[in-house]
Biopython code that builds the backbone (N, CA, C, O; Angstrom):
import numpy as np
from Bio.PDB.StructureBuilder import StructureBuilder

atoms = [
    (1, "GLN", "N", (-7.303, 15.090, -10.677)),
    (1, "GLN", "CA", (-7.804, 14.573, -9.403)),
    (1, "GLN", "C", (-7.882, 13.055, -9.464)),
    (1, "GLN", "O", (-8.182, 12.479, -10.510)),
    (2, "VAL", "N", (-7.610, 12.412, -8.331)),
    (2, "VAL", "CA", (-7.597, 10.948, -8.243)),
    (2, "VAL", "C", (-8.438, 10.513, -7.055)),
    (2, "VAL", "O", (-8.288, 11.045, -5.956)),
    (3, "GLN", "N", (-9.317, 9.553, -7.270)),
    (3, "GLN", "CA", (-10.068, 8.929, -6.182)),
    (3, "GLN", "C", (-9.514, 7.525, -5.972)),
    (3, "GLN", "O", (-9.266, 6.799, -6.935)),
    (4, "LEU", "N", (-9.321, 7.146, -4.713)),
    (4, "LEU", "CA", (-8.653, 5.900, -4.376)),
    (4, "LEU", "C", (-9.517, 5.038, -3.465)),
    (4, "LEU", "O", (-10.110, 5.541, -2.511)),
    (5, "VAL", "N", (-9.589, 3.739, -3.755)),
    (5, "VAL", "CA", (-10.336, 2.797, -2.933)),
    (5, "VAL", "C", (-9.442, 1.609, -2.619)),
    (5, "VAL", "O", (-9.032, 0.873, -3.517)),
    (6, "ASP", "N", (-9.143, 1.430, -1.339)),
    (6, "ASP", "CA", (-8.292, 0.326, -0.883)),
    (6, "ASP", "C", (-9.129, -0.921, -0.629)),
    (6, "ASP", "O", (-10.288, -0.833, -0.222)),
    (7, "SER", "N", (-8.523, -2.092, -0.875)),
    (7, "SER", "CA", (-9.191, -3.349, -0.569)),
    (7, "SER", "C", (-8.145, -4.452, -0.378)),
    (7, "SER", "O", (-6.965, -4.262, -0.670)),
    (8, "GLY", "N", (-8.603, -5.610, 0.119)),
    (8, "GLY", "CA", (-7.733, -6.761, 0.234)),
    (8, "GLY", "C", (-7.246, -7.087, 1.625)),
    (8, "GLY", "O", (-6.561, -8.090, 1.823)),
    (9, "GLY", "N", (-7.587, -6.258, 2.587)),
    (9, "GLY", "CA", (-7.153, -6.525, 3.946)),
    (9, "GLY", "C", (-7.864, -7.735, 4.533)),
    (9, "GLY", "O", (-8.812, -8.259, 3.948)),
    (10, "GLY", "N", (-7.396, -8.170, 5.696)),
    (10, "GLY", "CA", (-8.004, -9.305, 6.360)),
    (10, "GLY", "C", (-7.164, -9.776, 7.523)),
    (10, "GLY", "O", (-6.248, -9.084, 7.968)),
    (11, "VAL", "N", (-7.485, -10.956, 8.010)),
    (11, "VAL", "CA", (-6.761, -11.561, 9.122)),
    (11, "VAL", "C", (-5.914, -12.712, 8.581)),
    (11, "VAL", "O", (-6.407, -13.560, 7.837)),
    (12, "VAL", "N", (-4.660, -12.733, 8.956)),
    (12, "VAL", "CA", (-3.744, -13.759, 8.474)),
    (12, "VAL", "C", (-2.805, -14.150, 9.606)),
    (12, "VAL", "O", (-2.495, -13.335, 10.475)),
    (13, "GLN", "N", (-2.363, -15.378, 9.592)),
    (13, "GLN", "CA", (-1.407, -15.825, 10.610)),
    (13, "GLN", "C", (-0.008, -15.328, 10.267)),
    (13, "GLN", "O", (0.313, -15.069, 9.107)),
    (14, "ALA", "N", (0.800, -15.204, 11.285)),
    (14, "ALA", "CA", (2.189, -14.794, 11.081)),
    (14, "ALA", "C", (2.866, -15.748, 10.098)),
    (14, "ALA", "O", (2.700, -16.965, 10.165)),
    (15, "GLY", "N", (3.627, -15.158, 9.193)),
    (15, "GLY", "CA", (4.276, -15.946, 8.149)),
    (15, "GLY", "C", (3.473, -16.024, 6.868)),
    (15, "GLY", "O", (3.982, -16.464, 5.837)),
    (16, "GLY", "N", (2.233, -15.604, 6.926)),
    (16, "GLY", "CA", (1.357, -15.661, 5.770)),
    (16, "GLY", "C", (1.526, -14.475, 4.839)),
    (16, "GLY", "O", (2.408, -13.635, 5.017)),
    (17, "SER", "N", (0.653, -14.431, 3.840)),
    (17, "SER", "CA", (0.720, -13.395, 2.812)),
    (17, "SER", "C", (-0.648, -12.782, 2.573)),
    (17, "SER", "O", (-1.682, -13.413, 2.794)),
    (18, "LEU", "N", (-0.631, -11.547, 2.119)),
    (18, "LEU", "CA", (-1.827, -10.844, 1.674)),
    (18, "LEU", "C", (-1.441, -9.953, 0.512)),
    (18, "LEU", "O", (-0.291, -9.530, 0.389)),
    (19, "ARG", "N", (-2.408, -9.675, -0.333)),
    (19, "ARG", "CA", (-2.199, -8.735, -1.425)),
    (19, "ARG", "C", (-3.261, -7.655, -1.345)),
    (19, "ARG", "O", (-4.455, -7.929, -1.461)),
    (20, "LEU", "N", (-2.818, -6.442, -1.147)),
    (20, "LEU", "CA", (-3.716, -5.306, -1.108)),
    (20, "LEU", "C", (-3.821, -4.684, -2.495)),
    (20, "LEU", "O", (-2.877, -4.714, -3.284)),
    (21, "SER", "N", (-4.980, -4.127, -2.767)),
    (21, "SER", "CA", (-5.205, -3.422, -4.024)),
    (21, "SER", "C", (-5.707, -2.021, -3.758)),
    (21, "SER", "O", (-6.352, -1.750, -2.745)),
    (22, "CYS", "N", (-5.404, -1.152, -4.673)),
    (22, "CYS", "CA", (-5.896, 0.222, -4.618)),
    (22, "CYS", "C", (-6.436, 0.543, -6.008)),
    (22, "CYS", "O", (-5.685, 0.590, -6.982)),
    (23, "ALA", "N", (-7.732, 0.760, -6.086)),
    (23, "ALA", "CA", (-8.368, 1.108, -7.351)),
    (23, "ALA", "C", (-8.437, 2.619, -7.475)),
    (23, "ALA", "O", (-8.948, 3.304, -6.589)),
    (24, "ALA", "N", (-7.923, 3.127, -8.571)),
    (24, "ALA", "CA", (-7.878, 4.567, -8.774)),
    (24, "ALA", "C", (-8.802, 4.971, -9.912)),
    (24, "ALA", "O", (-8.896, 4.278, -10.925)),
    (25, "SER", "N", (-9.466, 6.070, -9.741)),
    (25, "SER", "CA", (-10.256, 6.642, -10.822)),
    (25, "SER", "C", (-9.718, 8.029, -11.113)),
    (25, "SER", "O", (-9.115, 8.675, -10.256)),
    (26, "GLY", "N", (-9.943, 8.467, -12.323)),
    (26, "GLY", "CA", (-9.362, 9.750, -12.724)),
    (26, "GLY", "C", (-8.334, 9.509, -13.817)),
    (26, "GLY", "O", (-7.727, 8.440, -13.885)),
    (27, "ARG", "N", (-8.146, 10.486, -14.653)),
    (27, "ARG", "CA", (-7.314, 10.310, -15.830)),
    (27, "ARG", "C", (-5.823, 10.453, -15.563)),
    (27, "ARG", "O", (-5.011, 10.222, -16.458)),
    (28, "THR", "N", (-5.449, 10.836, -14.327)),
    (28, "THR", "CA", (-4.048, 11.159, -14.077)),
    (28, "THR", "C", (-3.279, 10.068, -13.348)),
    (28, "THR", "O", (-2.132, 10.294, -12.962)),
    (29, "PHE", "N", (-3.863, 8.904, -13.148)),
    (29, "PHE", "CA", (-3.215, 7.869, -12.344)),
    (29, "PHE", "C", (-1.823, 7.547, -12.870)),
    (29, "PHE", "O", (-0.882, 7.430, -12.085)),
    (30, "SER", "N", (-1.677, 7.402, -14.178)),
    (30, "SER", "CA", (-0.403, 6.971, -14.748)),
    (30, "SER", "C", (0.686, 8.037, -14.650)),
    (30, "SER", "O", (1.847, 7.764, -14.957)),
    (31, "THR", "N", (0.332, 9.220, -14.236)),
    (31, "THR", "CA", (1.313, 10.302, -14.109)),
    (31, "THR", "C", (1.636, 10.626, -12.663)),
    (31, "THR", "O", (2.337, 11.598, -12.384)),
    (32, "VAL", "N", (1.127, 9.813, -11.737)),
    (32, "VAL", "CA", (1.249, 10.115, -10.315)),
    (32, "VAL", "C", (2.130, 9.093, -9.607)),
    (32, "VAL", "O", (1.951, 7.887, -9.781)),
    (33, "VAL", "N", (3.072, 9.569, -8.816)),
    (33, "VAL", "CA", (3.814, 8.672, -7.928)),
    (33, "VAL", "C", (2.848, 8.176, -6.859)),
    (33, "VAL", "O", (2.074, 8.950, -6.296)),
    (34, "MET", "N", (2.904, 6.885, -6.591)),
    (34, "MET", "CA", (1.973, 6.290, -5.635)),
    (34, "MET", "C", (2.729, 5.725, -4.437)),
    (34, "MET", "O", (3.883, 5.311, -4.549)),
    (35, "HIS", "N", (2.058, 5.716, -3.298)),
    (35, "HIS", "CA", (2.644, 5.236, -2.049)),
    (35, "HIS", "C", (1.667, 4.353, -1.304)),
    (35, "HIS", "O", (0.456, 4.393, -1.520)),
    (36, "TRP", "N", (2.237, 3.555, -0.421)),
    (36, "TRP", "CA", (1.475, 2.865, 0.614)),
    (36, "TRP", "C", (1.956, 3.376, 1.971)),
    (36, "TRP", "O", (3.154, 3.527, 2.211)),
    (37, "PHE", "N", (0.996, 3.635, 2.845)),
    (37, "PHE", "CA", (1.259, 4.000, 4.231)),
    (37, "PHE", "C", (0.500, 3.011, 5.114)),
    (37, "PHE", "O", (-0.373, 2.276, 4.651)),
    (38, "ARG", "N", (0.856, 3.015, 6.389)),
    (38, "ARG", "CA", (0.090, 2.228, 7.355)),
    (38, "ARG", "C", (0.060, 2.937, 8.687)),
    (38, "ARG", "O", (0.937, 3.741, 9.003)),
    (39, "GLN", "N", (-0.966, 2.629, 9.469)),
    (39, "GLN", "CA", (-1.094, 3.213, 10.802)),
    (39, "GLN", "C", (-1.570, 2.145, 11.770)),
    (39, "GLN", "O", (-2.676, 1.618, 11.650)),
    (40, "ALA", "N", (-0.714, 1.840, 12.728)),
    (40, "ALA", "CA", (-1.052, 0.878, 13.771)),
    (40, "ALA", "C", (-1.740, 1.599, 14.920)),
    (40, "ALA", "O", (-1.578, 2.809, 15.078)),
    (41, "PRO", "N", (-2.501, 0.872, 15.718)),
    (41, "PRO", "CA", (-3.205, 1.503, 16.844)),
    (41, "PRO", "C", (-2.241, 2.232, 17.766)),
    (41, "PRO", "O", (-1.238, 1.669, 18.204)),
    (42, "GLY", "N", (-2.550, 3.479, 18.055)),
    (42, "GLY", "CA", (-1.741, 4.265, 18.973)),
    (42, "GLY", "C", (-0.444, 4.784, 18.402)),
    (42, "GLY", "O", (0.371, 5.354, 19.128)),
    (43, "LYS", "N", (-0.239, 4.593, 17.102)),
    (43, "LYS", "CA", (1.004, 5.027, 16.471)),
    (43, "LYS", "C", (0.723, 5.994, 15.339)),
    (43, "LYS", "O", (-0.395, 6.073, 14.831)),
    (44, "GLU", "N", (1.760, 6.731, 14.951)),
    (44, "GLU", "CA", (1.622, 7.655, 13.835)),
    (44, "GLU", "C", (1.612, 6.886, 12.505)),
    (44, "GLU", "O", (2.086, 5.754, 12.407)),
    (45, "ARG", "N", (1.054, 7.549, 11.498)),
    (45, "ARG", "CA", (1.050, 6.945, 10.177)),
    (45, "ARG", "C", (2.482, 6.787, 9.681)),
    (45, "ARG", "O", (3.305, 7.689, 9.838)),
    (46, "GLU", "N", (2.770, 5.645, 9.087)),
    (46, "GLU", "CA", (4.129, 5.284, 8.677)),
    (46, "GLU", "C", (4.152, 5.017, 7.179)),
    (46, "GLU", "O", (3.278, 4.331, 6.649)),
    (47, "TRP", "N", (5.160, 5.567, 6.498)),
    (47, "TRP", "CA", (5.346, 5.293, 5.076)),
    (47, "TRP", "C", (5.857, 3.870, 4.911)),
    (47, "TRP", "O", (6.794, 3.458, 5.595)),
    (48, "VAL", "N", (5.233, 3.110, 3.992)),
    (48, "VAL", "CA", (5.634, 1.730, 3.737)),
    (48, "VAL", "C", (6.531, 1.654, 2.507)),
    (48, "VAL", "O", (7.554, 0.969, 2.504)),
    (49, "GLY", "N", (6.123, 2.377, 1.455)),
    (49, "GLY", "CA", (6.925, 2.354, 0.245)),
    (49, "GLY", "C", (6.253, 3.146, -0.855)),
    (49, "GLY", "O", (5.115, 3.591, -0.708)),
    (50, "GLY", "N", (6.972, 3.322, -1.978)),
    (50, "GLY", "CA", (6.442, 4.085, -3.090)),
    (50, "GLY", "C", (6.903, 3.533, -4.419)),
    (50, "GLY", "O", (7.833, 2.730, -4.495)),
    (51, "ILE", "N", (6.231, 3.984, -5.468)),
    (51, "ILE", "CA", (6.537, 3.510, -6.820)),
    (51, "ILE", "C", (6.391, 4.660, -7.788)),
    (51, "ILE", "O", (5.475, 5.472, -7.656)),
    (52, "THR", "N", (7.293, 4.742, -8.772)),
    (52, "THR", "CA", (7.252, 5.826, -9.738)),
    (52, "THR", "C", (6.148, 5.620, -10.771)),
    (52, "THR", "O", (5.471, 4.592, -10.783)),
    (53, "TYR", "N", (5.981, 6.628, -11.643)),
    (53, "TYR", "CA", (4.886, 6.617, -12.616)),
    (53, "TYR", "C", (4.851, 5.326, -13.430)),
    (53, "TYR", "O", (3.805, 4.699, -13.599)),
    (54, "SER", "N", (6.035, 4.951, -13.929)),
    (54, "SER", "CA", (6.109, 3.798, -14.835)),
    (54, "SER", "C", (6.166, 2.477, -14.096)),
    (54, "SER", "O", (5.955, 1.417, -14.685)),
    (55, "GLY", "N", (6.448, 2.541, -12.820)),
    (55, "GLY", "CA", (6.609, 1.317, -12.045)),
    (55, "GLY", "C", (8.016, 0.769, -12.054)),
    (55, "GLY", "O", (8.276, -0.286, -11.474)),
    (56, "GLU", "N", (8.938, 1.477, -12.709)),
    (56, "GLU", "CA", (10.303, 0.955, -12.829)),
    (56, "GLU", "C", (11.080, 1.038, -11.521)),
    (56, "GLU", "O", (11.979, 0.235, -11.276)),
    (57, "THR", "N", (10.737, 1.994, -10.698)),
    (57, "THR", "CA", (11.484, 2.194, -9.457)),
    (57, "THR", "C", (10.564, 2.124, -8.255)),
    (57, "THR", "O", (9.505, 2.751, -8.222)),
    (58, "THR", "N", (10.987, 1.351, -7.269)),
    (58, "THR", "CA", (10.258, 1.259, -6.012)),
    (58, "THR", "C", (11.237, 1.478, -4.861)),
    (58, "THR", "O", (12.430, 1.192, -4.964)),
    (59, "LYS", "N", (10.701, 1.987, -3.783)),
    (59, "LYS", "CA", (11.475, 2.162, -2.557)),
    (59, "LYS", "C", (10.628, 1.707, -1.383)),
    (59, "LYS", "O", (9.400, 1.791, -1.413)),
    (60, "TYR", "N", (11.311, 1.219, -0.337)),
    (60, "TYR", "CA", (10.600, 0.643, 0.795)),
    (60, "TYR", "C", (11.195, 1.103, 2.112)),
    (60, "TYR", "O", (12.380, 1.427, 2.199)),
    (61, "ALA", "N", (10.367, 1.126, 3.119)),
    (61, "ALA", "CA", (10.852, 1.331, 4.475)),
    (61, "ALA", "C", (11.674, 0.112, 4.884)),
    (61, "ALA", "O", (11.415, -1.004, 4.435)),
    (62, "ASP", "N", (12.647, 0.335, 5.725)),
    (62, "ASP", "CA", (13.507, -0.765, 6.163)),
    (62, "ASP", "C", (12.705, -1.884, 6.828)),
    (62, "ASP", "O", (13.068, -3.057, 6.735)),
    (63, "SER", "N", (11.626, -1.518, 7.489)),
    (63, "SER", "CA", (10.839, -2.490, 8.238)),
    (63, "SER", "C", (10.147, -3.521, 7.347)),
    (63, "SER", "O", (9.761, -4.592, 7.817)),
    (64, "VAL", "N", (9.988, -3.198, 6.053)),
    (64, "VAL", "CA", (9.275, -4.113, 5.146)),
    (64, "VAL", "C", (10.134, -4.570, 3.975)),
    (64, "VAL", "O", (9.711, -5.422, 3.192)),
    (65, "LYS", "N", (11.325, -4.020, 3.847)),
    (65, "LYS", "CA", (12.186, -4.334, 2.710)),
    (65, "LYS", "C", (12.473, -5.826, 2.657)),
    (65, "LYS", "O", (12.831, -6.440, 3.662)),
    (66, "GLY", "N", (12.310, -6.400, 1.467)),
    (66, "GLY", "CA", (12.536, -7.831, 1.287)),
    (66, "GLY", "C", (11.312, -8.679, 1.531)),
    (66, "GLY", "O", (11.293, -9.858, 1.176)),
    (67, "ARG", "N", (10.284, -8.097, 2.134)),
    (67, "ARG", "CA", (9.042, -8.840, 2.398)),
    (67, "ARG", "C", (7.850, -8.309, 1.608)),
    (67, "ARG", "O", (6.963, -9.072, 1.223)),
    (68, "PHE", "N", (7.834, -7.009, 1.370)),
    (68, "PHE", "CA", (6.723, -6.369, 0.664)),
    (68, "PHE", "C", (7.165, -5.942, -0.733)),
    (68, "PHE", "O", (8.319, -5.570, -0.951)),
    (69, "THR", "N", (6.217, -6.002, -1.680)),
    (69, "THR", "CA", (6.491, -5.571, -3.053)),
    (69, "THR", "C", (5.346, -4.710, -3.552)),
    (69, "THR", "O", (4.182, -5.105, -3.492)),
    (70, "ILE", "N", (5.689, -3.535, -4.043)),
    (70, "ILE", "CA", (4.699, -2.633, -4.624)),
    (70, "ILE", "C", (4.754, -2.751, -6.141)),
    (70, "ILE", "O", (5.833, -2.800, -6.733)),
    (71, "SER", "N", (3.589, -2.794, -6.759)),
    (71, "SER", "CA", (3.511, -2.798, -8.219)),
    (71, "SER", "C", (2.291, -1.995, -8.644)),
    (71, "SER", "O", (1.431, -1.662, -7.828)),
    (72, "ARG", "N", (2.233, -1.692, -9.927)),
    (72, "ARG", "CA", (1.089, -0.952, -10.453)),
    (72, "ARG", "C", (0.781, -1.422, -11.857)),
    (72, "ARG", "O", (1.659, -1.883, -12.587)),
    (73, "ASP", "N", (-0.473, -1.296, -12.218)),
    (73, "ASP", "CA", (-0.933, -1.594, -13.574)),
    (73, "ASP", "C", (-1.648, -0.342, -14.058)),
    (73, "ASP", "O", (-2.816, -0.122, -13.738)),
    (74, "ASN", "N", (-0.951, 0.468, -14.821)),
    (74, "ASN", "CA", (-1.532, 1.746, -15.253)),
    (74, "ASN", "C", (-2.691, 1.551, -16.215)),
    (74, "ASN", "O", (-3.578, 2.401, -16.283)),
    (75, "ALA", "N", (-2.707, 0.459, -16.955)),
    (75, "ALA", "CA", (-3.819, 0.194, -17.873)),
    (75, "ALA", "C", (-5.108, -0.082, -17.106)),
    (75, "ALA", "O", (-6.202, 0.194, -17.598)),
    (76, "LYS", "N", (-4.973, -0.625, -15.907)),
    (76, "LYS", "CA", (-6.142, -0.935, -15.086)),
    (76, "LYS", "C", (-6.346, 0.062, -13.953)),
    (76, "LYS", "O", (-7.272, -0.085, -13.155)),
    (77, "ASN", "N", (-5.486, 1.076, -13.877)),
    (77, "ASN", "CA", (-5.566, 2.052, -12.783)),
    (77, "ASN", "C", (-5.537, 1.358, -11.428)),
    (77, "ASN", "O", (-6.369, 1.636, -10.564)),
    (78, "ARG", "N", (-4.587, 0.462, -11.247)),
    (78, "ARG", "CA", (-4.486, -0.310, -10.020)),
    (78, "ARG", "C", (-3.085, -0.224, -9.429)),
    (78, "ARG", "O", (-2.080, -0.244, -10.140)),
    (79, "LEU", "N", (-3.057, -0.128, -8.121)),
    (79, "LEU", "CA", (-1.827, -0.194, -7.343)),
    (79, "LEU", "C", (-1.945, -1.401, -6.432)),
    (79, "LEU", "O", (-3.024, -1.706, -5.922)),
    (80, "TYR", "N", (-0.807, -2.099, -6.229)),
    (80, "TYR", "CA", (-0.834, -3.317, -5.426)),
    (80, "TYR", "C", (0.248, -3.286, -4.354)),
    (80, "TYR", "O", (1.277, -2.628, -4.502)),
    (81, "LEU", "N", (-0.011, -4.011, -3.276)),
    (81, "LEU", "CA", (0.997, -4.230, -2.245)),
    (81, "LEU", "C", (0.958, -5.711, -1.901)),
    (81, "LEU", "O", (0.030, -6.185, -1.244)),
    (82, "GLN", "N", (1.970, -6.430, -2.350)),
    (82, "GLN", "CA", (2.111, -7.842, -2.006)),
    (82, "GLN", "C", (2.910, -7.934, -0.715)),
    (82, "GLN", "O", (4.047, -7.467, -0.640)),
    (83, "MET", "N", (2.305, -8.539, 0.293)),
    (83, "MET", "CA", (2.935, -8.643, 1.602)),
    (83, "MET", "C", (3.184, -10.101, 1.933)),
    (83, "MET", "O", (2.247, -10.893, 2.036)),
    (84, "ASN", "N", (4.434, -10.450, 2.097)),
    (84, "ASN", "CA", (4.823, -11.820, 2.432)),
    (84, "ASN", "C", (5.506, -11.852, 3.795)),
    (84, "ASN", "O", (5.921, -10.818, 4.318)),
    (85, "SER", "N", (5.616, -13.039, 4.356)),
    (85, "SER", "CA", (6.284, -13.224, 5.656)),
    (85, "SER", "C", (5.761, -12.227, 6.678)),
    (85, "SER", "O", (6.534, -11.570, 7.375)),
    (86, "LEU", "N", (4.465, -12.126, 6.757)),
    (86, "LEU", "CA", (3.852, -11.120, 7.637)),
    (86, "LEU", "C", (4.151, -11.399, 9.103)),
    (86, "LEU", "O", (4.252, -12.549, 9.532)),
    (87, "LYS", "N", (4.289, -10.322, 9.851)),
    (87, "LYS", "CA", (4.581, -10.377, 11.276)),
    (87, "LYS", "C", (3.471, -9.680, 12.044)),
    (87, "LYS", "O", (2.777, -8.832, 11.483)),
    (88, "PRO", "N", (3.287, -10.018, 13.315)),
    (88, "PRO", "CA", (2.256, -9.326, 14.112)),
    (88, "PRO", "C", (2.439, -7.806, 14.110)),
    (88, "PRO", "O", (1.457, -7.067, 14.173)),
    (89, "GLU", "N", (3.673, -7.341, 14.041)),
    (89, "GLU", "CA", (3.906, -5.890, 14.041)),
    (89, "GLU", "C", (3.519, -5.233, 12.721)),
    (89, "GLU", "O", (3.573, -4.008, 12.611)),
    (90, "ASP", "N", (3.131, -6.014, 11.719)),
    (90, "ASP", "CA", (2.597, -5.443, 10.479)),
    (90, "ASP", "C", (1.110, -5.113, 10.604)),
    (90, "ASP", "O", (0.530, -4.527, 9.690)),
    (91, "THR", "N", (0.502, -5.476, 11.702)),
    (91, "THR", "CA", (-0.920, -5.170, 11.926)),
    (91, "THR", "C", (-1.139, -3.671, 11.906)),
    (91, "THR", "O", (-0.510, -2.932, 12.664)),
    (92, "ALA", "N", (-2.035, -3.224, 11.037)),
    (92, "ALA", "CA", (-2.280, -1.791, 10.859)),
    (92, "ALA", "C", (-3.401, -1.604, 9.843)),
    (92, "ALA", "O", (-3.829, -2.544, 9.175)),
    (93, "VAL", "N", (-3.854, -0.382, 9.753)),
    (93, "VAL", "CA", (-4.691, 0.016, 8.612)),
    (93, "VAL", "C", (-3.752, 0.511, 7.524)),
    (93, "VAL", "O", (-2.898, 1.362, 7.769)),
    (94, "TYR", "N", (-3.914, -0.024, 6.325)),
    (94, "TYR", "CA", (-3.048, 0.306, 5.196)),
    (94, "TYR", "C", (-3.793, 1.229, 4.240)),
    (94, "TYR", "O", (-4.963, 1.018, 3.921)),
    (95, "TYR", "N", (-3.072, 2.265, 3.790)),
    (95, "TYR", "CA", (-3.640, 3.271, 2.912)),
    (95, "TYR", "C", (-2.790, 3.424, 1.657)),
    (95, "TYR", "O", (-1.563, 3.465, 1.743)),
    (96, "CYS", "N", (-3.422, 3.508, 0.507)),
    (96, "CYS", "CA", (-2.690, 3.975, -0.661)),
    (96, "CYS", "C", (-2.834, 5.486, -0.736)),
    (96, "CYS", "O", (-3.798, 6.059, -0.229)),
    (97, "ALA", "N", (-1.867, 6.115, -1.370)),
    (97, "ALA", "CA", (-1.852, 7.565, -1.456)),
    (97, "ALA", "C", (-1.216, 7.976, -2.774)),
    (97, "ALA", "O", (-0.321, 7.302, -3.285)),
    (98, "ALA", "N", (-1.691, 9.091, -3.314)),
    (98, "ALA", "CA", (-1.203, 9.585, -4.601)),
    (98, "ALA", "C", (-0.500, 10.915, -4.412)),
    (98, "ALA", "O", (-0.992, 11.806, -3.721)),
    (99, "GLY", "N", (0.673, 11.031, -5.047)),
    (99, "GLY", "CA", (1.414, 12.283, -5.011)),
    (99, "GLY", "C", (2.502, 12.280, -3.955)),
    (99, "GLY", "O", (2.481, 11.498, -3.005)),
    (100, "THR", "N", (3.458, 13.186, -4.153)),
    (100, "THR", "CA", (4.559, 13.336, -3.194)),
    (100, "THR", "C", (4.768, 14.818, -2.904)),
    (100, "THR", "O", (5.284, 15.536, -3.760)),
    (101, "PRO", "N", (4.376, 15.303, -1.703)),
    (101, "PRO", "CA", (3.668, 14.528, -0.674)),
    (101, "PRO", "C", (2.258, 14.187, -1.122)),
    (101, "PRO", "O", (1.733, 14.817, -2.040)),
    (102, "PRO", "N", (1.646, 13.210, -0.496)),
    (102, "PRO", "CA", (0.344, 12.757, -0.962)),
    (102, "PRO", "C", (-0.737, 13.836, -0.901)),
    (102, "PRO", "O", (-0.897, 14.553, 0.087)),
    (103, "ASP", "N", (-1.471, 13.909, -2.017)),
    (103, "ASP", "CA", (-2.617, 14.815, -2.092)),
    (103, "ASP", "C", (-3.928, 14.075, -1.901)),
    (103, "ASP", "O", (-4.927, 14.654, -1.474)),
    (104, "TYR", "N", (-3.913, 12.777, -2.226)),
    (104, "TYR", "CA", (-5.132, 11.986, -2.184)),
    (104, "TYR", "C", (-4.849, 10.671, -1.456)),
    (104, "TYR", "O", (-3.769, 10.089, -1.564)),
    (105, "TRP", "N", (-5.877, 10.224, -0.704)),
    (105, "TRP", "CA", (-5.735, 9.034, 0.129)),
    (105, "TRP", "C", (-6.901, 8.086, -0.098)),
    (105, "TRP", "O", (-8.030, 8.514, -0.338)),
    (106, "GLY", "N", (-6.611, 6.795, -0.016)),
    (106, "GLY", "CA", (-7.671, 5.821, 0.067)),
    (106, "GLY", "C", (-8.279, 5.824, 1.459)),
    (106, "GLY", "O", (-7.800, 6.508, 2.363)),
    (107, "GLN", "N", (-9.343, 5.047, 1.615)),
    (107, "GLN", "CA", (-10.049, 5.028, 2.899)),
    (107, "GLN", "C", (-9.386, 4.084, 3.897)),
    (107, "GLN", "O", (-9.698, 4.120, 5.088)),
    (108, "GLY", "N", (-8.477, 3.244, 3.421)),
    (108, "GLY", "CA", (-7.756, 2.316, 4.283)),
    (108, "GLY", "C", (-8.391, 0.939, 4.315)),
    (108, "GLY", "O", (-9.600, 0.785, 4.139)),
    (109, "THR", "N", (-7.548, -0.057, 4.544)),
    (109, "THR", "CA", (-8.005, -1.437, 4.688)),
    (109, "THR", "C", (-7.240, -2.078, 5.842)),
    (109, "THR", "O", (-6.020, -1.938, 5.937)),
    (110, "GLN", "N", (-7.958, -2.781, 6.716)),
    (110, "GLN", "CA", (-7.357, -3.320, 7.932)),
    (110, "GLN", "C", (-6.617, -4.623, 7.645)),
    (110, "GLN", "O", (-7.155, -5.530, 7.009)),
    (111, "VAL", "N", (-5.393, -4.702, 8.118)),
    (111, "VAL", "CA", (-4.602, -5.932, 8.074)),
    (111, "VAL", "C", (-4.289, -6.336, 9.502)),
    (111, "VAL", "O", (-3.720, -5.558, 10.268)),
    (112, "THR", "N", (-4.663, -7.555, 9.855)),
    (112, "THR", "CA", (-4.387, -8.078, 11.191)),
    (112, "THR", "C", (-3.586, -9.363, 11.065)),
    (112, "THR", "O", (-4.009, -10.310, 10.403)),
    (113, "VAL", "N", (-2.424, -9.383, 11.709)),
    (113, "VAL", "CA", (-1.547, -10.553, 11.666)),
    (113, "VAL", "C", (-1.533, -11.168, 13.052)),
    (113, "VAL", "O", (-1.098, -10.541, 14.018)),
    (114, "SER", "N", (-2.008, -12.393, 13.142)),
    (114, "SER", "CA", (-2.065, -13.069, 14.440)),
    (114, "SER", "C", (-0.807, -13.899, 14.658)),
    (114, "SER", "O", (-0.220, -14.433, 13.717)),
    (115, "SER", "N", (-0.413, -13.992, 15.911)),
    (115, "SER", "CA", (0.811, -14.741, 16.241)),
    (115, "SER", "C", (0.513, -16.198, 16.520)),
    (115, "SER", "O", (1.426, -16.970, 16.812)),
]
sb = StructureBuilder()
sb.init_structure("model")
sb.init_model(0)
sb.init_chain("A")
sb.init_seg("    ")
for serial, (resi, resn, name, xyz) in enumerate(atoms, 1):
    if name == "N":
        sb.init_residue(resn, " ", resi, " ")
    sb.init_atom(name, np.array(xyz, "f"), 0.0, 1.0, " ", f" {name:<3s}", serial, name[0])
structure = sb.get_structure()
């Protein structure tokens, strides 16, 4: 079992950067594929990207490819989402999730990008 706590959200101007963190507890973090999702107001939850157990392989949605980077530190039980060149359409609540399909979710952290 994995418990997840998202943090790092905030308000940023378009073109700016933010780094989200996901703190995981539980002994299985290093064996779990991890993902980031987001949900904008009035829209369905959208997959942002994922990372394998070791962190060697990442995949991204086309909408964020080249701007967002997912990484993990298994020694610290941490998942990260580095977001650069942010756009107003990136405004959403961001969630980390464990498993494929996800079995466990963080509580979400709000990201607001102003134009």
